[in-house]
GUKEZA-677765 format. One record per residue (C-alpha): x, y, z. Coordinates in pm, 1 decimal. Each point is the difference from the previous one (the first is absolute). Layout:
// residues N
@c1->X; c2->Y; c3->Z
...
//
This chain:
// residues 309
@c1->8617.8; c2->842.6; c3->9006.1
@c1->32.0; c2->334.1; c3->-182.4
@c1->242.9; c2->-167.2; c3->-238.4
@c1->-240.8; c2->-292.0; c3->-42.6
@c1->-276.8; c2->246.5; c3->-84.6
@c1->227.0; c2->153.2; c3->-264.7
@c1->52.1; c2->-341.9; c3->-156.5
@c1->-375.1; c2->-69.1; c3->12.6
@c1->-76.8; c2->327.3; c3->-177.4
@c1->256.7; c2->-71.4; c3->-271.5
@c1->-107.4; c2->-360.7; c3->-57.6
@c1->-372.7; c2->75.5; c3->-8.3
@c1->43.6; c2->202.1; c3->-315.1
@c1->-196.6; c2->-127.4; c3->-300.7
@c1->-91.1; c2->148.2; c3->-337.6
@c1->-354.2; c2->-128.1; c3->56.6
@c1->-183.1; c2->277.1; c3->186.5
@c1->-249.0; c2->-224.9; c3->182.3
@c1->279.3; c2->-219.1; c3->135.6
@c1->174.4; c2->311.0; c3->132.5
@c1->-321.7; c2->127.1; c3->154.5
@c1->-107.9; c2->-318.9; c3->176.1
@c1->343.0; c2->-117.2; c3->115.0
@c1->81.4; c2->342.3; c3->147.6
@c1->-341.2; c2->10.4; c3->167.1
@c1->40.6; c2->-333.1; c3->176.7
@c1->373.0; c2->29.1; c3->88.1
@c1->-40.2; c2->349.6; c3->141.5
@c1->-327.0; c2->-74.6; c3->182.5
@c1->182.1; c2->-46.9; c3->329.3
@c1->86.6; c2->-326.7; c3->169.8
@c1->266.0; c2->-100.8; c3->247.7
@c1->264.5; c2->-112.2; c3->-253.8
@c1->88.6; c2->-280.5; c3->241.4
@c1->144.9; c2->-232.9; c3->-262.4
@c1->244.4; c2->253.0; c3->-150.5
@c1->106.2; c2->94.8; c3->351.8
@c1->83.8; c2->-364.2; c3->72.1
@c1->230.0; c2->-15.9; c3->-303.1
@c1->183.7; c2->312.9; c3->117.8
@c1->13.3; c2->-93.0; c3->368.9
@c1->141.6; c2->-347.5; c3->-58.4
@c1->247.6; c2->118.0; c3->-263.8
@c1->124.1; c2->275.0; c3->232.2
@c1->5.3; c2->-229.6; c3->304.0
@c1->227.7; c2->-236.4; c3->-190.3
@c1->226.4; c2->273.9; c3->-132.6
@c1->-116.7; c2->30.3; c3->-362.3
@c1->-16.0; c2->361.7; c3->-122.2
@c1->-16.3; c2->-43.4; c3->-379.6
@c1->-267.2; c2->174.6; c3->-210.6
@c1->-156.5; c2->-336.0; c3->-89.8
@c1->-183.4; c2->8.9; c3->331.7
@c1->-208.2; c2->296.5; c3->-119.9
@c1->-85.0; c2->-176.7; c3->-323.9
@c1->-113.3; c2->-317.5; c3->178.3
@c1->-194.4; c2->196.9; c3->260.4
@c1->-191.9; c2->157.0; c3->-288.9
@c1->-46.3; c2->-342.6; c3->-160.3
@c1->-173.9; c2->-147.5; c3->305.0
@c1->-223.5; c2->307.3; c3->24.0
@c1->-99.1; c2->-44.7; c3->-366.7
@c1->-77.9; c2->-368.3; c3->54.9
@c1->-206.1; c2->88.7; c3->309.2
@c1->-184.6; c2->273.5; c3->-189.3
@c1->-78.6; c2->-237.4; c3->-285.9
@c1->-152.6; c2->-246.9; c3->245.9
@c1->-211.6; c2->281.3; c3->150.3
@c1->-135.7; c2->96.1; c3->-341.7
@c1->-93.3; c2->-361.1; c3->-74.1
@c1->-131.4; c2->-60.9; c3->355.2
@c1->-237.4; c2->293.9; c3->-13.1
@c1->-146.7; c2->-123.2; c3->-328.8
@c1->-49.9; c2->-353.6; c3->134.4
@c1->-144.2; c2->127.6; c3->329.3
@c1->-207.6; c2->273.5; c3->-166.5
@c1->144.8; c2->245.0; c3->253.0
@c1->-86.3; c2->369.0; c3->-21.5
@c1->224.0; c2->148.4; c3->270.6
@c1->368.3; c2->-42.7; c3->85.3
@c1->218.6; c2->224.0; c3->215.8
@c1->-290.0; c2->241.0; c3->30.5
@c1->-24.6; c2->56.8; c3->-374.4
@c1->-208.1; c2->-149.1; c3->-278.1
@c1->165.8; c2->-311.6; c3->-144.3
@c1->141.4; c2->14.2; c3->-352.4
@c1->-266.0; c2->-241.0; c3->-125.7
@c1->-273.3; c2->221.9; c3->144.4
@c1->144.0; c2->300.3; c3->-185.1
@c1->138.6; c2->-146.3; c3->-321.7
@c1->-180.9; c2->-332.0; c3->-37.0
@c1->100.4; c2->-363.8; c3->44.8
@c1->161.9; c2->-54.3; c3->-339.3
@c1->236.7; c2->295.1; c3->33.6
@c1->92.6; c2->-98.4; c3->356.5
@c1->87.3; c2->-357.9; c3->-96.2
@c1->206.5; c2->108.9; c3->-299.4
@c1->191.5; c2->265.4; c3->192.9
@c1->67.1; c2->-262.3; c3->267.5
@c1->151.9; c2->-213.0; c3->-276.5
@c1->212.8; c2->299.4; c3->-106.9
@c1->133.0; c2->39.8; c3->354.5
@c1->87.5; c2->-370.8; c3->19.5
@c1->185.7; c2->9.5; c3->-330.6
@c1->179.5; c2->325.4; c3->89.4
@c1->108.0; c2->-159.1; c3->328.2
@c1->155.0; c2->-290.7; c3->-189.5
@c1->182.8; c2->240.7; c3->-233.6
@c1->149.4; c2->164.2; c3->308.1
@c1->98.4; c2->-335.7; c3->152.6
@c1->193.6; c2->-87.5; c3->-312.8
@c1->187.0; c2->332.9; c3->16.9
@c1->141.0; c2->-98.0; c3->340.6
@c1->166.6; c2->-294.6; c3->-178.9
@c1->-10.6; c2->-253.9; c3->282.2
@c1->-152.6; c2->-338.0; c3->-69.8
@c1->-77.3; c2->-52.8; c3->369.8
@c1->-212.4; c2->316.8; c3->1.6
@c1->-200.5; c2->-129.1; c3->-296.1
@c1->-38.5; c2->-336.9; c3->170.3
@c1->-133.5; c2->154.3; c3->323.4
@c1->-246.4; c2->234.6; c3->-166.2
@c1->-119.9; c2->-241.0; c3->-267.7
@c1->-83.8; c2->-253.9; c3->271.1
@c1->-167.5; c2->267.1; c3->213.5
@c1->-229.5; c2->124.0; c3->-277.8
@c1->-96.3; c2->-356.5; c3->-84.2
@c1->-84.8; c2->-83.9; c3->362.1
@c1->-198.7; c2->323.3; c3->36.5
@c1->-207.9; c2->-97.0; c3->-303.9
@c1->-61.8; c2->-342.2; c3->155.6
@c1->-110.0; c2->173.7; c3->320.0
@c1->-248.8; c2->213.4; c3->-191.9
@c1->-153.7; c2->-312.3; c3->-154.5
@c1->-6.9; c2->-180.3; c3->336.1
@c1->-184.1; c2->293.8; c3->152.8
@c1->-246.8; c2->-1.4; c3->-287.5
@c1->-65.6; c2->-371.4; c3->61.2
@c1->-61.4; c2->69.9; c3->370.3
@c1->-248.0; c2->282.4; c3->-56.7
@c1->-336.8; c2->-38.6; c3->176.4
@c1->116.5; c2->-323.1; c3->166.0
@c1->-70.9; c2->-2.1; c3->375.9
@c1->161.9; c2->-343.3; c3->37.2
@c1->359.1; c2->83.3; c3->-94.1
@c1->260.7; c2->-92.4; c3->261.3
@c1->236.6; c2->236.7; c3->177.3
@c1->279.9; c2->-179.9; c3->-184.6
@c1->-159.5; c2->83.4; c3->-337.3
@c1->-49.0; c2->361.1; c3->104.6
@c1->365.1; c2->34.0; c3->108.5
@c1->116.6; c2->-159.0; c3->-323.0
@c1->-176.6; c2->273.7; c3->-197.4
@c1->163.9; c2->267.5; c3->218.3
@c1->346.1; c2->-148.6; c3->-44.0
@c1->-43.5; c2->-26.3; c3->-377.3
@c1->-190.2; c2->318.8; c3->-70.4
@c1->146.5; c2->250.6; c3->249.2
@c1->300.0; c2->-135.6; c3->188.8
@c1->184.4; c2->-124.1; c3->-310.9
@c1->83.6; c2->349.9; c3->-126.9
@c1->110.7; c2->107.1; c3->349.4
@c1->221.8; c2->-308.9; c3->4.1
@c1->143.2; c2->75.2; c3->-345.1
@c1->63.4; c2->365.7; c3->90.7
@c1->195.5; c2->-95.6; c3->310.8
@c1->188.8; c2->-271.8; c3->-188.9
@c1->103.9; c2->243.8; c3->-274.1
@c1->192.5; c2->212.7; c3->249.0
@c1->200.1; c2->-307.6; c3->97.9
@c1->51.7; c2->-101.1; c3->-364.5
@c1->137.5; c2->344.2; c3->-86.9
@c1->239.1; c2->-19.6; c3->296.5
@c1->118.7; c2->-350.3; c3->-103.9
@c1->-97.5; c2->-125.4; c3->345.5
@c1->42.0; c2->-365.1; c3->97.2
@c1->-283.1; c2->-242.5; c3->-63.6
@c1->-69.3; c2->-11.5; c3->374.4
@c1->-32.2; c2->379.9; c3->25.2
@c1->-208.3; c2->19.2; c3->-319.5
@c1->-244.5; c2->-256.0; c3->139.3
@c1->-22.2; c2->190.6; c3->329.5
@c1->-85.0; c2->319.6; c3->-192.1
@c1->-262.2; c2->-186.4; c3->-202.3
@c1->-151.3; c2->-150.8; c3->316.1
@c1->-25.3; c2->349.0; c3->152.3
@c1->-183.2; c2->125.4; c3->-309.1
@c1->-234.6; c2->-298.0; c3->-4.9
@c1->-91.4; c2->43.1; c3->368.6
@c1->-36.9; c2->377.7; c3->-33.4
@c1->-225.9; c2->-38.5; c3->-302.7
@c1->-216.4; c2->-253.5; c3->181.6
@c1->-27.5; c2->228.3; c3->302.8
@c1->-86.4; c2->294.6; c3->-223.7
@c1->-285.1; c2->-187.9; c3->-169.3
@c1->-137.7; c2->-132.9; c3->328.4
@c1->-29.1; c2->356.9; c3->128.0
@c1->-162.1; c2->105.7; c3->-328.7
@c1->-260.8; c2->-268.4; c3->63.1
@c1->-57.7; c2->130.1; c3->352.8
@c1->-40.3; c2->356.9; c3->-122.2
@c1->-274.9; c2->-107.7; c3->-238.9
@c1->-214.5; c2->-50.8; c3->311.7
@c1->128.0; c2->261.5; c3->244.3
@c1->150.4; c2->279.9; c3->-207.4
@c1->-133.9; c2->335.9; c3->-107.4
@c1->-84.6; c2->40.1; c3->-370.5
@c1->162.1; c2->344.3; c3->-20.7
@c1->318.0; c2->-113.8; c3->176.2
@c1->15.4; c2->-330.8; c3->-185.8
@c1->-61.8; c2->146.2; c3->-343.7
@c1->-238.5; c2->-282.0; c3->-88.1
@c1->-352.2; c2->-102.3; c3->86.6
@c1->-58.5; c2->-192.9; c3->323.4
@c1->-134.5; c2->-347.6; c3->-75.7
@c1->157.4; c2->-20.6; c3->-346.5
@c1->146.7; c2->-344.1; c3->74.0
@c1->-341.6; c2->-132.9; c3->96.5
@c1->-166.3; c2->155.8; c3->-303.8
@c1->257.0; c2->-170.7; c3->-221.2
@c1->-61.7; c2->-334.3; c3->170.4
@c1->345.9; c2->-24.9; c3->158.6
@c1->7.6; c2->-231.8; c3->300.2
@c1->278.2; c2->159.3; c3->204.6
@c1->140.2; c2->-109.9; c3->337.6
@c1->-227.9; c2->223.8; c3->212.4
@c1->-303.8; c2->-162.5; c3->-163.4
@c1->141.5; c2->-351.1; c3->36.2
@c1->68.5; c2->53.3; c3->370.7
@c1->-340.2; c2->164.8; c3->53.5
@c1->-181.4; c2->-293.2; c3->-164.3
@c1->185.9; c2->-245.3; c3->220.6
@c1->-102.7; c2->187.5; c3->317.7
@c1->-347.6; c2->123.8; c3->-98.7
@c1->-335.8; c2->-140.8; c3->102.9
@c1->-177.6; c2->-217.8; c3->-261.1
@c1->-226.2; c2->292.7; c3->-93.4
@c1->292.3; c2->239.1; c3->-36.0
@c1->193.6; c2->-258.9; c3->-200.5
@c1->-290.7; c2->-36.1; c3->-239.7
@c1->-6.9; c2->376.4; c3->-52.7
@c1->375.1; c2->12.7; c3->-67.0
@c1->-17.0; c2->-291.6; c3->-244.9
@c1->-285.1; c2->160.6; c3->-190.2
@c1->183.2; c2->333.6; c3->-18.3
@c1->315.3; c2->-164.9; c3->-137.1
@c1->-191.8; c2->-205.6; c3->-254.6
@c1->-206.0; c2->295.1; c3->-124.2
@c1->244.8; c2->286.6; c3->60.7
@c1->-281.2; c2->200.9; c3->152.4
@c1->53.4; c2->307.8; c3->216.0
@c1->-358.6; c2->61.5; c3->113.2
@c1->80.0; c2->-126.4; c3->350.2
@c1->360.2; c2->121.0; c3->0.9
@c1->-19.8; c2->167.4; c3->341.6
@c1->-138.5; c2->-318.6; c3->153.0
@c1->276.2; c2->-204.5; c3->-162.0
@c1->268.4; c2->242.2; c3->118.0
@c1->-149.4; c2->-23.5; c3->349.2
@c1->30.0; c2->-380.7; c3->-4.4
@c1->360.3; c2->13.5; c3->-123.0
@c1->90.2; c2->244.0; c3->277.2
@c1->-196.1; c2->-175.4; c3->276.3
@c1->165.9; c2->-337.3; c3->-67.2
@c1->348.2; c2->149.3; c3->46.7
@c1->89.7; c2->-90.1; c3->-358.9
@c1->168.4; c2->333.7; c3->-66.8
@c1->231.0; c2->-20.5; c3->299.5
@c1->84.9; c2->-363.1; c3->-84.0
@c1->87.9; c2->105.3; c3->-354.2
@c1->212.8; c2->285.2; c3->134.6
@c1->182.3; c2->-248.2; c3->222.9
@c1->68.5; c2->-220.8; c3->-303.6
@c1->143.2; c2->310.2; c3->-171.4
@c1->215.1; c2->77.0; c3->304.0
@c1->140.0; c2->-353.8; c3->-9.7
@c1->98.2; c2->50.2; c3->-365.5
@c1->159.4; c2->336.3; c3->83.7
@c1->199.8; c2->-161.8; c3->282.4
@c1->119.2; c2->-267.6; c3->-241.6
@c1->102.5; c2->269.8; c3->-247.8
@c1->203.7; c2->173.2; c3->271.0
@c1->174.7; c2->-325.2; c3->93.0
@c1->106.4; c2->-46.9; c3->-362.9
@c1->220.6; c2->310.1; c3->26.8
@c1->242.5; c2->-163.0; c3->243.0
@c1->231.3; c2->-105.3; c3->-284.3
@c1->29.6; c2->355.2; c3->-132.3
@c1->251.4; c2->261.9; c3->119.3
@c1->-125.1; c2->234.6; c3->273.2
@c1->-34.6; c2->345.6; c3->-152.4
@c1->-261.0; c2->270.9; c3->-44.2
@c1->-149.0; c2->-184.3; c3->-298.8
@c1->-70.8; c2->-317.7; c3->195.6
@c1->-139.1; c2->215.6; c3->281.5
@c1->-238.6; c2->149.3; c3->-255.3
@c1->-99.6; c2->-350.0; c3->-109.8
@c1->-82.3; c2->-86.8; c3->362.1
@c1->-214.9; c2->312.7; c3->21.3
@c1->-162.1; c2->-92.2; c3->-330.8
@c1->-114.4; c2->-332.5; c3->146.6
@c1->-155.6; c2->174.6; c3->301.9
@c1->-178.0; c2->256.0; c3->-217.8
@c1->-151.3; c2->-273.7; c3->-216.8
@c1->-207.1; c2->-114.1; c3->299.5
@c1->-78.3; c2->326.7; c3->173.5
@c1->-122.6; c2->194.9; c3->-303.1
@c1->-361.8; c2->111.4; c3->-46.6
@c1->-6.1; c2->57.5; c3->-376.1
//
């Protein structure tokens, strides 16, 4: 990861001062760097030790960072990872344009690796992520979306880059199609599990530990799985309150809403759904060699569920 950070620092360089300022701010604002780690772990697990793995690990982090910049503008977010968002500090226009810079820089770096399969994987991933963003926008403030629609947004918007990151390690190692698909399936399941826990933490986490405001999803009108389960199990009066809160994005009765979500067991049910995804991710590793890298990937799947931030 130290070598990935070196690549990131080199590739962030721009003659435009504001681009330098904002991109450094967001990339160095913390974060788990899960997607770059997946590229490295799968490449190492499959025996690939070339320097291209550092370049592609940086690429997926740039793509992820670009989506964060755009997300925070769309969601009008003011806090991420415990710090003010770039749009809160520098304005929406600058954030969107620097996000575009990071996307285009990522594609420059992809080309430098000189593998058509890499371009294919990442071009498809960025396109699907954009579709996921639009799907989520269409679902905003809609209390009647189905669990299937909700999961589709997760798989497009979040899990797709996890999937691509895992797949890239296999592509670099020239793994068989069967092994590549197993790596991709691990990434897809891990990404889904990760987002499910994020949705839980929006109702049970601590603002300081989370690095974002509790209830942000509700304020933005996002109907996540805990809310969907709570509405299914709630009394008619409670259901009416939840529907109104989703439709209006209001937080005036946030504590009451959080109480309903917790009392209905929706958070534990969502955690169990995340655990099922994590178990599936672990099963996908059976085709890979047993070594310390695959052991780390198993641990990664467990951590995705048990984390609290």
